[in-house]
N, C-alpha and C positions, 0 to 999 in steps of 0.2 A: 340411343346411346347419346350420356350427354359427354363432352369434350370440353379439358380444361384448358383457354389460353392462358400461359401467362404472360402476365404484360409489361414488357422494359423498358422505360422511359428515356425518351430521344433529352439529350443534354444540349439546349441548345449552348449557340457557341456569340458570347457578345465579343467586341473587342477594346482594349485594355490599352493603356499610354504605353509609348515607346521606353523599356528599359536599357539605356545605354544602346550596344546594338543588336538586344538583342527584345524581343514585343514576347507578348503572353495577352493571351484570348480562351474564355471560355466559363462558365457556368457549370463547372461537374456537381454533380450527387457526392457527400459527406456514406461516408462507406457503413459509418453507424445509423446512417439516416433510411440508407438499400433496408439493412438488418432488421427496423424495422419495420417497412413497408416488405420484407420479406414474410415476418413473422401473420401481421393483415391476411396477406395472399395464405398462409397457413391454415388463417385458422378458416378462411374462403375455402380452403382446399377439405378443413375436413368433414365442411355442408356436404363439397360435390360427392369426395368418399361415400358419405354415410346415400346419395340416392345412388350410387351407383353400388353401391352393398347393397340398402332395398331391394334396387329392379333386380338384381342376381338372385336375392330370397325369391322374389317374387316369381324368379322364372325356372328357380328351382321346383318351386312348388307345385308350378305350373307341369314340367318336366315329371316328375313322380307323378299326378293326377293322369298324366298321355302314356305312365308305362303300369298302372294299375289298368285303363281304359286297355293298353295291347294287351295283356294278358287276360280280360276278361274276355275280350276280341278275342282270342285266340284257341280259351277256352269254347267258346258260341262254335267259332269257326268248325271247330274235331268232334263236335257234339253235332251239325249242319252235314257233315262229310257222314257223319255215319250216323245219323238220322237220314242222310238222302241213300246210301250203301241198301241201307235194311228196309226199304221203300221203294229202290229197284227190283231185290230179291224175290219180296211180295210179288211186286210188280210182274218180275219174270216167272211167277211158279201161273198164278194168276192169270196172265197170256198164255200161257199155256194147255192153260185149262179149258177157258173158253176156247179156243185153238179148235180144242180135239171136240169138242160142243158143235162147235159150227159148220167143222169138214163131215159130222156123221151127218149133223140134222142135212146141210148140203148132197152127201151122198144118199139118204134115206128119201130127202123130201118129204113133204106134209101125210103120202101114203101112211107113210108109217101110222101116223097119230090117228089117221079116218082110218085103216085098219083095224086097230085096238077099239074103235067105235061100232064099224061096221059088223067087224067079227064076232059081238057080246049074243048070247044065246039068250039071256033076260035079259028085264026089263034092271033088273039088280043090278048085272055085271058092267051095264050101260052104266049105272051111275059110277061104279066101282072105277071103268076106266076112265069115267070123264074128271073122279076126283082123283085119279094116278096122272093124267094128263097137268088135271092145274097142275099139281102139286110139281112136275119136269116145268112146266112151262112158267111158275114162280119162282123154283131153283135157276135158269138162267137168268134170268130178269134181275135178280140178289145179285147170280155171280156177275153179268154184265153191269151193275149199278157199283159193284164191290170195287171191279178193275176204272170204273171212272173215276171212283173217291183215288185210289191207289195211286191213276194219272194224277190227279188236282195235285195228291201228297206229292207225290217224286215232282212239280211242278214249280210247286209253292218251296219244297228242298233246294230245287237249283236255285231260285232265286235269292232263296234265302243267304246262299251259300255266295252269291254272287255277291252280295249287300256287304255281311264281313269281310270279304277277301278285300272288297273296296275300301269297307273303311277303316280294314288295317293297311294296305299301303299306302291312307289316307294318314294314321299313325305312325307310322313309318318316318315319311316325309314333315309331317308337323315334330318329331321327338328329332330328329337328325334340322329341322330348322335351329329349333330352338337348343341347340346344344351348341351351332357354332355362335347363333348369338350369345351362350354362357362365355365360350372358349372368345369370343372376341370382348366379351365386359373386364372380363377377369384380367384380358393383355390389356386392357385400357387401366386398370384400375393398378397392375402395376407400370404403368408406363407414367401415368400421372404421381404413384407416389414417388419411382425413381427418379420422375423427375424434381418435382418438387425436394428430395433426400438432395442431389445435388448440387441444385440454383440455392438452397440453406447453406450443406456446406461451405459450399463455393465465398459464399459471403461470410457466416464464418469465420471464417480463416484467417479473410483479408482483417477482423478486429478483436485478434486474438496475436497474444504477444508474443514471439518465439526466439529461442538461444540460437543463435547465430555464433559458430566457429571463427578462432584468432585467425586471420588471413598469412601466410607462413612461407608462399611464396611471389613474389615482383616476373614479373615477365615484361621485359620492354614488346609492342606491338609495331608490326609495320600494318601504316594505314592508308600505301599509297594505293592509287585503280588496280596496279597489279597485283597486288594484294590481301586485296578481298575476293572471296568473303573469308574472315579470318576462323582459326582454328580454335574453340574453349571458349569466345568473346564470351557464350551467355553463361558459362559456368561460374565466370568471376563475380566475386563481392565484392569487388572495388573499380572501377574505368578512372581512372585520368585523363583527360585530352590535351596536349598542350602541340604552338607550332613550333616549326622547325622550316629546315631553310626552304623556299618558293611559296612558302602561303599554304603548302600541306600541313595536315599533323601529322600524332602517333599518338599512340597507346599505352599506358603501363600499367598493368590488367593484375591486380590483388589476389589470392586465389588461396581459399580458405579447403577445398578439394581437391582434391590430385586428378584433371583428366589426362587419360593417356596421349594428347596431343596439343600443343597449346602454337601459336604461331601467325604468322614469320615471326620470327626474333631480330630485331634491328637495333643497330648500337646505341649507346651509353650516352648519353645529357648528365649536365649537373646537375640537375631540377629531379630529372627523377628517378637519378641514384638519392637524393635527399628526401625522396616521397617516398623510395621503399628502405631508406635508415629511419626514417620518424613510423614506421605502418611494423618495424621490427622485423623484415621479411629477409628473404633470401631472393641475392637479384638479380636476376638473370636475364644479359644482356648478348650484342655483339661484336665485340670489342668496344672502339672507340676512339676520339682523338686524345692522344699523350696529357693536356689538360685535364682533360676527365677523368684518365685513367690515373693520373696523379693525384686529382682529384679521393677518386673512392680509397685508395693506399690511405690520404689522409684520416679522412672519416669514418676509420677502420670502415670501411661495407661490406658486409658478408656476401657474398654472390659467387655466381660462374661465368664466365668468358665464354660461350658456346663456342667461341672461334678454334681457341685454342686447350677444349676439353676435348680427353679421348675416351667419353665417357659413351658406350653406344645408347644412352637415351635422347643423344640428338643426333638425329636425321635430316636428312635432305627429298625434299619431292621432284619426284622424278617428272610430275607432268606440271612444274612452274619453273621460272626462270630467275636465277640468282641474279639481285641475291635476297628476291620474294621466298626462298623455296625451304627456307631450315625452322627447323621441327625442334621441339621436347616433349619428350615422356616425362612430364612431371610425378605417376604413379610410379616411377623406376630410377627415375635419380636419387633418392636418397641422401638427399643434401636436410629433407626437414622431410617428418614428419605432420598426418596432422596433428594441431591443437588440441589439446582439451581446455583449453581454454575458453568458455563460452560467451556470451552476454546475451542478456535481453531488450530484444528489441523489441518494444511496443509497437502498437500494432495504430494508434494515437500519434495526430501532434500537441503538442503541449501550448497549443497557440491557435488563434486563428486570423487566417489569412484572405487574401483579393483571391474572388475566384479566376484559376488561368488555367482552362484549358488547350493551350498551345503556348509553347519554346521555343524562339525563333533564335540561329547565333546563326552569325557568318564568319569565319573562318577565312574567306578571299569569297571571289566573284561566283568559281568554280567546284569550290569547300561550302557548302551552306548545312548544317545540322538544322532538326525539327522535333520536336518531342510534342506527342499526343495525345489527350489526357482518359482513358478506358478506364469507364466507371467500373463495367462487371470486373472487371481486374484491380482498380486498387492501384494502377499502374500506368504511368508513360510511352505511346507506342513511339521506336525512336526512328529516324527516316534522315538520309544521308540527300540530298539534292533534292529530294521528292521521293525518293525510293524507300521503302522498307528494309530497314535491317536487321540482316538475318548473319547469322555466324555461317560455318561447313557444313553443319549439321540441317541448318533452315529451320533453324530455332528466333524468332525476332526475339528483339535485345527491346526489354520493357524495362524501363528504369522504375523505381520504387521514388528514389530520392535523388530531385537534381541541382547542384551547386553550380553554380557561376562565381566564382574565382575569377575577380580584375586585377590584375599584378601587372603591375611596368615593369616594360620589354627590354632587355640593354641588349648584345651579342656578346657573345665569350669569342676565345683567339684566333678562330676562323669566320668569325663577324655572321656567326649562327643567331637565330633569334633566342635568345635567355632570358626564359620568367623569373623577377630577383621571389623568390618565395618567404622569405627573410623579412620581416616588421608585417604592414597590415592594410587592411585595403577593406574596401569595401566588395558585397558579393547580393547575390539574386537568388533565393532557396526554395527549390519549391517541391511541393510531396503533394497528397493525397489532392490534384487540383486546384492548390491552392497558391499564393504566391506572399516569399515573404522579403525581408531587403535586412541589412545588416552587415556586418563587418566577419570578415577572419582576422586571425592574429598568428603570428609563427614566430621565438624568443630566436634559436638558432637551427643549425645545418639537423638537427639531433631532435629539434621537439618537436612538440606532434602540434601541427593542427589545430588550430578551436575556430567553432565557427559561434557566431553570436544570433541573433535577435538583435532588430533595436535597442531594444529596450535592458539590454547589456544580457541576458539570460542565454544563458549555451544551451547549441540550437543540438535538439537529442535527434538523431537520426531513426525511421520505423523499420522498420525489419526488411528484407530484401538489398536488391544492386540500386549500387548508387553508383552516380557520373557527378564525375566534376570536371568540369569544363574551366583551363586555365584559357583566360583572354586577354587579354591588352588591355591597359588599365583607360577605362574612360575620362 
C-alpha cells in the first residue's frame, strides 16, 4: 500500500534586534508561498491517488478472477461429489454380487466344478461342461476386475473431491485477503483525499479576504492572575491591553459577536472609555472613579455601568471571589444588536516587512507577554509569563494583527497610570510573521486612532483578531 506523508516545513528562528522594550525573532513562511507549496503537493497527490486507483483496479480484477475460479471450483466439487456417489453406489452393488459368488464357491468348494466334469456321460458332454465352466470362471474374473476398477474410480473421486475442497478453501482465503486489502486501500485513498482537502482548505482560507462585522460592545476585562482565564476573550474582534496600578494590566475587548458570558468586568478608565468611543461601541464597565465617570458624561460615551444595572444579563460567578466574578451575557443584554455593517479585510499585507517569528513585551517582571508565529495558522500564539494564553473555554488566543503602540503615560486624579492616547507616536506592527515600524495618530477623544507605515501609507489590518498593546513610550 502506498502512503502519502505530507511534510510540513519547520520554520527556522533567527534573532532580530531589540525594538524598545520588545524583541522580535523568526523567519516564517508567507501564506501564499505555503499555498503554492500545497498546490505542488496536490499535483504529487494526483500521482499517488492515480497509483492507488490503478492498484485498486488490479485488485478488483484479481477478485473477479477469484470469484470465477470459485464458481468453477464449486461446480467441479458438485460434479465430483455426484460422481463419487454414483461410483460408491455401483461399487456397493458389485460388492454384493461378488460377495454372493464368493460365498457360493466357498460353500460348494471346487467339487461342484469337478462333479460337472466327472459326471459327463460322453465326450461331447465333457466338452460342453468345460465350455460352461470356462464361461463361469471368465464371468467371475470379469466381475472381480470390474469391482477393482470401481474401487480405483472411487479412490480417484475421493482424491479429486479432497483436492477440490482444498482448492475451494484456499480460494475463499485468497478472496478474503484481497477484500481486506481492497478495503484498506480504499480507506487509504479516502484518508489521503481528506487530508489533502483539509490542508489545502486551511491554507486557502488564509489567502481569502473575509468580511468582518463592526464591533458593537466594548467590555473592560480584569487581567489580574485571579481573573484568569477570562470568558469570551477568544471571541473578541479586537483587544486593547493597557497598564493600570501595580504594573498589572487590563483589557478592553471589542465584540462584533454576542457571547453568552464575558468577563470578569472591571472599572472604567478614561483611556478605555476613549477607545470605546472612537470605535462606536457600547461601553460596559464596573463603575469607576468620579473623575472618569465625569468624563464619560462629558464625552457622551454610550455605556452600561454593571454595578448600577438591574439587568439580569449581569451575574456573579460563585466559583470566583469578588471583585473578579462579575460577568455579562451580551446575547441578552439588549443594548446593541449585531451590526449589519461589514468591512472586507484582506488576507495579505500591502507591504513587505522584516521576518518576525516572535514578539516579546514586558509590562513588569511578573507580567511578560510573548507571541510566537504559527505559519500553518497565519497567526501568532499568545503567551503570558511563558504559558500559552487560553480563555475559559480552553481556546488558545491567536492574534492575526499585533500593534505595539508606544504612548506617553501620566497619572490621573488618583495617581493611576494613564496613557495619553491623543497625539501621535511610534508603533510596531506584526502580521503574517513580518514586522513593520510606523506611527499612530489620534486627533481627539472621539477621533479614530490611525496607524501608518513608516512611508506614510495607512496600515490595512488583515482579517482576524487584533491585539493593540499600549506600552510606555520608549
